[in-house]
C-alpha positions as CSV (number, residue, x, y, z in Angstrom):
1,M,84.8,-25.5,60.6
2,T,86.4,-22.2,60.1
3,A,88.6,-21.2,62.8
4,V,86.7,-21.2,66.2
5,S,88.0,-19.1,69.2
6,G,87.6,-21.2,72.3
7,A,87.5,-18.0,74.9
8,A,84.2,-18.2,76.6
9,R,82.1,-15.2,77.3
10,L,80.2,-15.0,80.4
11,L,76.3,-14.9,79.9
12,A,75.9,-12.7,83.0
13,A,77.7,-9.7,80.8
14,L,74.5,-10.0,78.4
15,C,72.1,-9.7,81.1
16,T,73.0,-5.8,81.1
17,L,72.7,-5.7,77.2
18,A,69.5,-4.7,75.3
19,V,68.3,-7.2,72.6
20,L,65.1,-5.7,71.4
21,G,65.2,-4.7,67.8
22,P,62.9,-3.0,65.5
23,L,62.0,-5.6,62.9
24,T,59.0,-8.1,63.3
25,A,59.9,-11.6,63.1
26,G,58.5,-13.9,60.5
27,L,57.0,-17.2,60.4
28,A,57.6,-20.4,58.9
29,S,55.7,-20.9,55.7
30,P,53.2,-23.9,55.5
31,A,55.2,-25.3,52.7
32,A,58.4,-25.5,54.8
33,A,56.5,-26.9,57.8
34,A,54.9,-29.4,55.6
35,D,58.5,-30.4,54.3
36,R,59.8,-30.7,57.4
37,A,56.8,-33.0,58.9
38,A,57.4,-35.1,55.7
39,G,61.3,-35.6,56.5
40,G,63.5,-37.2,54.0
41,A,65.7,-34.3,53.4
42,G,69.2,-33.5,54.5
43,P,70.1,-34.4,57.4
44,G,66.7,-36.0,58.0
45,S,65.9,-37.7,61.1
46,F,68.9,-39.0,62.7
47,T,70.8,-39.4,66.2
48,G,74.5,-40.4,65.8
49,Y,77.9,-39.5,65.1
50,G,79.1,-37.4,62.1
51,F,82.2,-35.3,61.0
52,D,83.2,-32.3,59.2
53,T,86.3,-31.6,57.4
54,C,87.5,-28.5,54.9
55,E,87.3,-30.0,51.6
56,A,84.7,-32.7,50.8
57,P,86.5,-36.1,50.6
58,A,87.2,-38.1,47.5
59,Q,84.6,-40.9,46.8
60,E,87.0,-43.9,47.7
61,V,87.7,-42.0,51.0
62,M,83.8,-41.8,51.7
63,D,83.4,-45.4,51.0
64,A,86.2,-46.6,53.1
65,W,84.9,-44.5,55.9
66,W,81.4,-45.6,55.5
67,V,82.4,-49.3,56.0
68,S,84.9,-48.9,58.8
69,S,84.4,-45.3,60.7
70,P,81.7,-44.9,63.4
71,Y,80.2,-41.8,61.3
72,A,77.0,-41.6,59.0
73,A,77.0,-37.8,58.8
74,V,79.3,-35.6,56.8
75,G,79.3,-31.5,57.1
76,V,80.5,-30.0,53.7
77,F,81.0,-26.2,52.9
78,I,78.6,-25.7,50.2
79,G,79.5,-21.9,49.5
80,G,79.8,-18.4,50.7
81,S,82.2,-15.5,50.6
82,T,84.0,-16.4,53.7
83,R,84.4,-20.3,52.8
84,L,88.1,-21.0,53.4
85,C,88.0,-24.3,51.3
86,K,87.5,-22.3,48.0
87,N,88.6,-25.2,45.8
88,Q,86.0,-28.1,46.1
89,P,86.8,-30.5,43.5
90,N,84.9,-33.4,44.8
91,L,81.6,-31.3,45.7
92,T,79.0,-31.9,43.1
93,A,75.4,-32.9,42.7
94,D,76.7,-36.6,41.6
95,W,78.9,-36.5,45.1
96,V,75.8,-35.5,47.1
97,R,73.6,-38.0,45.4
98,T,76.2,-40.7,45.9
99,Q,76.6,-40.1,49.8
100,Q,72.8,-40.1,50.2
101,R,72.2,-43.4,48.2
102,T,75.3,-45.1,50.5
103,G,73.4,-43.6,53.8
104,W,75.4,-40.7,54.6
105,R,73.5,-37.6,56.0
106,V,74.8,-34.4,54.6
107,L,75.1,-31.3,56.7
108,A,75.2,-28.2,54.4
109,A,77.0,-25.2,55.9
110,Y,77.3,-21.8,54.0
111,V,79.7,-19.2,55.3
112,G,79.3,-15.7,54.0
113,P,79.7,-12.1,55.5
114,Q,80.6,-12.3,59.2
115,A,79.6,-10.0,62.0
116,S,80.3,-6.2,61.4
117,C,82.4,-6.0,64.4
118,S,84.5,-9.2,63.6
119,N,87.8,-9.2,61.8
120,Y,86.6,-10.8,58.7
121,A,87.3,-8.9,55.2
122,D,83.5,-9.6,54.4
123,K,81.1,-8.3,57.0
124,M,77.5,-7.6,57.2
125,S,76.2,-4.1,57.8
126,S,75.7,-2.8,61.3
127,D,72.7,-1.1,60.0
128,L,69.8,-3.4,61.2
129,A,67.3,-3.3,58.3
130,T,70.3,-3.6,56.0
131,A,71.7,-6.6,57.9
132,H,68.3,-8.4,57.7
133,Q,68.3,-7.8,53.9
134,Q,71.7,-9.3,53.6
135,G,70.7,-12.2,55.5
136,A,67.9,-12.9,53.1
137,A,70.0,-12.2,50.2
138,E,72.5,-14.9,51.5
139,A,69.7,-17.6,52.1
140,S,68.7,-17.2,48.7
141,N,72.2,-17.7,47.4
142,A,72.4,-20.6,49.8
143,V,69.6,-22.0,48.2
144,A,70.5,-21.8,44.9
145,T,73.6,-23.5,45.5
146,A,72.1,-26.2,47.5
147,Q,69.7,-26.9,44.6
148,G,72.9,-27.1,42.2
149,L,74.1,-29.8,44.5
150,A,71.1,-31.8,44.7
151,I,70.1,-30.8,48.3
152,G,66.5,-30.3,48.1
153,R,63.6,-28.6,49.8
154,G,63.3,-29.6,53.4
155,S,66.7,-29.7,54.1
156,T,68.5,-27.6,56.9
157,L,71.2,-25.1,55.7
158,Y,73.2,-23.8,58.5
159,Y,74.9,-20.3,58.3
160,D,78.5,-20.4,59.7
161,L,78.5,-17.4,62.0
162,E,82.1,-16.9,63.6
163,D,83.2,-15.2,67.0
164,Y,82.3,-11.7,67.5
165,P,82.3,-9.6,70.7
166,L,78.9,-10.0,72.4
167,D,79.4,-6.7,74.4
168,D,79.0,-4.8,71.3
169,T,75.4,-4.1,71.2
170,V,75.2,-2.8,67.6
171,C,77.1,-5.4,66.2
172,R,75.2,-8.2,68.0
173,Q,71.9,-6.8,67.0
174,A,72.7,-6.6,63.4
175,A,74.0,-10.2,63.5
176,L,70.6,-11.2,65.0
177,H,68.8,-9.5,62.3
178,F,71.0,-11.1,59.7
179,L,70.1,-14.5,61.0
180,S,66.5,-13.5,61.0
181,G,66.5,-12.7,57.2
182,W,68.5,-15.9,56.6
183,T,65.7,-18.0,58.4
184,E,62.7,-16.4,57.0
185,Q,63.8,-16.6,53.3
186,L,65.0,-20.1,53.8
187,H,61.4,-20.9,55.1
188,A,59.9,-19.0,52.1
189,S,62.0,-21.2,49.8
190,G,60.9,-24.3,51.6
191,Y,64.2,-25.0,53.5
192,Q,64.9,-25.3,57.4
193,S,67.3,-22.9,58.8
194,G,70.4,-23.7,61.2
195,V,73.3,-21.7,62.5
196,Y,76.6,-23.0,63.4
197,S,78.9,-20.9,65.8
198,N,80.8,-21.3,69.1
199,I,78.6,-21.9,71.7
200,A,79.8,-18.6,73.4
201,A,79.3,-16.6,70.4
202,A,76.2,-16.7,68.2
203,I,74.5,-19.6,69.9
204,T,74.8,-17.7,73.1
205,S,73.2,-14.6,71.4
206,V,70.2,-16.2,69.7
207,D,69.2,-18.1,72.9
208,Y,69.6,-14.9,75.0
209,A,67.6,-13.0,72.5
210,N,64.8,-15.7,72.5
211,L,64.8,-15.5,76.3
212,A,64.8,-11.8,77.0
213,S,62.6,-10.8,74.1
214,P,60.5,-13.6,72.3
215,G,59.1,-12.8,69.1
216,S,61.4,-9.8,68.3
217,Y,63.6,-12.2,66.0
218,T,63.0,-15.1,64.1
219,M,64.8,-18.1,65.6
220,P,66.7,-20.8,63.4
221,D,65.2,-24.1,63.5
222,D,68.2,-25.8,64.5
223,I,71.6,-25.0,66.3
224,W,75.1,-26.5,65.5
225,F,77.3,-25.4,68.4
226,A,81.2,-25.6,68.6
227,W,82.3,-26.9,72.3
228,A,85.2,-29.0,72.4
229,N,84.4,-30.8,75.7
230,G,84.7,-34.2,74.2
231,R,81.2,-35.4,74.9
232,A,79.2,-37.1,72.3
233,D,76.1,-35.6,73.2
234,T,73.8,-32.5,72.7
235,V,73.8,-31.3,76.2
236,T,74.6,-27.5,76.8
237,D,75.2,-25.5,79.9
238,S,73.9,-22.0,80.9
239,R,74.8,-20.4,77.8
240,V,71.5,-22.1,76.1
241,Q,68.8,-21.5,78.8
242,T,65.7,-21.7,76.7
243,D,64.0,-24.9,75.4
244,E,63.9,-23.8,71.7
245,W,66.0,-26.5,70.6
246,D,65.2,-29.4,72.9
247,D,63.1,-31.4,70.5
248,H,66.0,-33.0,68.1
249,D,67.3,-29.6,67.1
250,R,70.8,-29.9,67.8
251,V,74.4,-30.7,66.4
252,H,77.6,-30.7,68.8
253,Q,80.8,-30.3,67.6
254,Y,82.6,-31.9,70.3
255,R,86.2,-32.3,69.1
256,I,88.2,-30.1,66.7
257,D,91.2,-30.7,64.3
258,K,91.4,-34.4,65.2
259,V,93.5,-36.6,62.5
260,E,91.6,-40.0,62.4
261,T,92.4,-43.0,59.8
262,W,89.7,-45.5,58.8
263,G,89.8,-47.8,56.1
264,G,93.4,-46.7,55.3
265,Y,92.8,-43.0,54.6
266,S,93.4,-40.5,57.1
267,L,91.7,-37.0,57.6
268,K,91.9,-34.1,59.7
269,I,88.2,-33.5,60.9
270,D,86.1,-32.0,63.5
271,Q,83.9,-34.6,65.5
272,N,80.0,-34.1,65.8
273,W,77.1,-35.6,67.6
274,L,73.8,-35.1,65.9
275,D,70.2,-35.2,67.3
276,V,68.0,-34.0,64.3
277,G,64.7,-34.2,62.7
278,K,63.0,-36.6,64.8
279,G,66.1,-38.3,66.1
280,S,66.8,-41.9,65.2
281,V,63.3,-43.4,65.7
282,A,62.7,-46.9,67.0
283,P,60.5,-49.1,64.5
284,R,57.2,-50.4,65.4
285,Q,57.9,-54.0,66.5
286,K,56.0,-56.9,64.9
287,A,55.4,-59.7,66.8
288,L,57.3,-62.7,65.4
289,C,54.7,-65.2,66.8
290,K,51.5,-64.1,68.2
291,G,51.9,-63.7,72.2
292,V,55.4,-64.9,72.4
293,D,58.3,-62.7,73.6
294,V,61.5,-63.5,71.9
295,D,63.2,-60.6,73.8
296,L,64.6,-62.5,76.5
297,R,67.1,-61.1,79.3
298,R,69.0,-64.1,78.8
299,Y,69.0,-67.1,76.5
300,P,69.7,-70.2,78.5
301,T,70.8,-73.6,77.1
302,L,67.7,-75.8,76.4
303,R,67.3,-79.5,76.2
304,A,64.4,-82.0,76.2
305,G,62.2,-81.9,79.1
306,K,62.5,-78.0,79.5
307,R,59.4,-75.8,79.9
308,G,58.6,-72.0,79.8
309,P,59.1,-68.8,77.8
310,A,62.5,-69.4,76.4
311,V,60.9,-72.8,75.1
312,E,58.2,-70.8,73.4
313,A,60.8,-68.1,72.0
314,V,62.9,-71.1,70.3
315,Q,59.8,-72.6,69.1
316,C,58.9,-69.4,67.6
317,L,62.3,-69.0,66.0
318,L,62.0,-72.6,64.7
319,G,58.9,-71.9,62.9
320,K,60.4,-68.9,61.4
321,L,63.2,-71.0,59.9
322,H,60.5,-73.4,58.6
323,V,61.9,-76.4,60.6
324,R,58.9,-76.5,62.9
325,Q,55.2,-76.4,62.3
326,G,52.2,-76.4,64.7
327,R,51.1,-74.7,67.9
328,I,53.7,-73.1,70.2
329,T,53.6,-75.4,73.5
330,G,56.4,-74.1,75.6
331,R,57.5,-77.7,76.0
332,Y,60.6,-78.9,74.9
333,D,59.2,-82.5,73.5
334,A,60.6,-84.9,71.0
335,A,59.1,-82.7,68.0
336,T,61.0,-79.7,69.2
337,V,64.3,-81.8,69.4
338,R,63.8,-82.9,65.8
339,A,63.2,-79.4,64.8
340,V,66.2,-78.2,66.6
341,K,68.3,-80.8,64.6
342,K,66.9,-79.7,61.3
343,A,67.9,-76.2,62.3
344,Q,71.4,-77.1,63.4
345,H,71.9,-78.9,60.0
346,K,70.6,-76.1,58.1
347,L,72.8,-73.4,60.2
348,D,75.9,-75.7,59.8
349,Q,76.1,-76.8,63.6
350,P,76.7,-79.9,65.4
351,Q,73.2,-81.7,65.3
352,T,72.6,-82.3,68.8
353,G,69.0,-81.2,69.5
354,K,70.0,-79.1,72.5
355,V,69.6,-75.4,72.2
356,T,73.1,-73.7,73.3
357,R,74.3,-70.3,73.1
358,R,75.7,-70.8,69.4
359,T,72.3,-72.0,68.3
360,W,70.5,-69.0,70.0
361,V,72.7,-66.6,68.5
362,A,72.5,-68.0,65.0
363,L,68.7,-68.2,65.0
364,L,68.4,-64.6,66.2
365,A,70.7,-63.2,64.0
366,R,68.8,-64.6,60.8
367,G,67.0,-61.8,58.7
368,R,68.4,-59.0,56.4
369,Q,71.9,-58.2,57.2
370,P,72.9,-54.6,55.9
371,L,75.7,-52.4,57.2
372,V,74.4,-50.9,60.4
373,K,76.2,-48.5,62.8
374,V,75.3,-45.6,65.4
375,G,72.1,-43.9,64.1
376,S,70.7,-46.9,62.2
377,T,67.1,-48.2,62.9
378,G,65.0,-51.1,62.0
379,D,64.1,-54.8,61.9
380,S,68.1,-55.4,61.3
381,V,69.0,-53.8,64.5
382,L,66.3,-55.8,66.4
383,H,67.9,-58.9,64.9
384,L,71.4,-57.7,66.0
385,Q,70.4,-56.8,69.5
386,R,69.0,-60.0,70.4
387,A,72.0,-62.0,69.1
388,L,74.4,-59.8,71.0
389,T,72.2,-60.7,74.1
390,A,72.8,-64.2,73.4
391,A,76.3,-64.2,72.3
392,L,77.8,-62.1,75.2
393,G,75.5,-63.0,77.7
394,K,74.9,-59.5,78.6
395,R,71.5,-57.7,78.3
396,V,71.3,-55.4,75.4
397,T,68.3,-53.3,75.1
398,V,66.2,-54.3,72.3
399,D,64.4,-51.3,70.8
400,G,65.5,-51.4,67.2
401,V,67.8,-48.3,67.7
402,F,71.5,-48.6,67.3
403,L,73.0,-46.0,70.0
404,Q,76.1,-46.0,71.9
405,Q,75.1,-49.0,74.3
406,T,74.5,-51.2,71.2
407,E,78.0,-49.9,70.0
408,L,79.7,-50.8,73.2
409,R,78.3,-54.4,72.7
410,V,79.2,-54.5,69.1
411,R,82.6,-53.6,70.2
412,A,83.0,-56.3,72.8
413,Y,81.5,-59.0,70.3
414,Q,84.2,-57.9,67.8
415,R,87.0,-58.3,70.5
416,K,85.7,-61.5,71.4
417,A,85.4,-62.8,67.6
418,H,88.9,-61.6,66.9
419,L,87.3,-59.0,64.4
420,P,88.4,-55.2,63.8
421,V,86.9,-53.4,66.6
422,T,85.1,-50.7,64.9
423,G,81.5,-50.7,66.5
424,V,80.2,-51.0,62.7
425,V,78.3,-54.1,61.9
426,T,79.6,-55.3,58.5
427,A,79.1,-58.5,56.6
428,D,81.9,-60.1,58.5
429,V,80.2,-59.4,61.9
430,W,76.9,-60.7,60.5
431,D,78.7,-63.6,59.0
432,R,80.2,-64.6,62.3
433,L,76.8,-64.2,64.1
434,A,74.9,-66.1,61.9
435,S,77.3,-69.0,62.2
436,G,76.7,-68.7,66.0
437,R,80.4,-68.4,66.7
């Protein structure tokens, strides 16, 4: 984002400060609440990696990073008087739509007037009522800008409020009223409200105001906090004491100004971890075969004469491949041997009639094979997690949510298969899994 000071401010200093203000907090409109419940707007429901950079990258860069980087969310500065990246040649409605179609989650940041006691040229008023009105006006401007960029109702718009001294009571209260006006106007327009700031600045301020004087200010729906501790999570410290943003309402900017190269393109970025909306939600798993569990802790070698749950699982998978019919018995009989040979022929494997690791992996990986990475959910992730368990001989949690444990297993498989180690499951990874190699 814009320049962020790393200087920490002691929360204890706030304990002596008054936080009460004269204005009454507003409530989210029914339309905004309905939009949030419906989901589908940016950034939507997601848990995973994101990045932000000064200017919206060119399309070829976004395409290359989608395929090769771990990131699935991108932060963009959509406007505001204090936006440093004045020239944004790539940032258009078509650019936003293209990223959304690809799968990118777009975080829209707006950076206008800063605190009255800051060193920025454009400052909000120190008069509380005026600051509240200015926050509402900036929200209206942000909504108009967002709509022009195809960032629709239900989206979260984050106000970038840079560092200011928290021990200046008038300045701090004015900033809180400004953010209240921002939030209330966004809700009235059908948008969600976010605030981006150093964890030791506006984030500490809104949290302490919520703790010491609940209801005096309208709290943002989401917080996006800069804290360069290098940890990809949304865990805070004593500077955030309330539970206001504990329900998938956080973005953590955990590294700043890092140059990374993916797909041959280099960018100077800030790294973020998102947990927003409802988070990346596990899909409702449908039983592949009634009463049969294919999510095994290990996938052993099977041959004629074997019995038990693993045989039931392979008979289920053979049925899904349409090489076996009839009741699942859990007995590795002659009919199962014949079905395994048919499957191995279909999978371009040696027709041994014995289920080896290679056969397990190929059977488990079958299904839709889109690009998936951290934050992805669905049946394809279920197939992936089962196939990785068989391929690596190590238990992978099979829940349909691609988070960091699955990423580690993907990287291990890519090393084993001599593929680029990115943690992203591309067509090359699926092809290798589908072959059982």
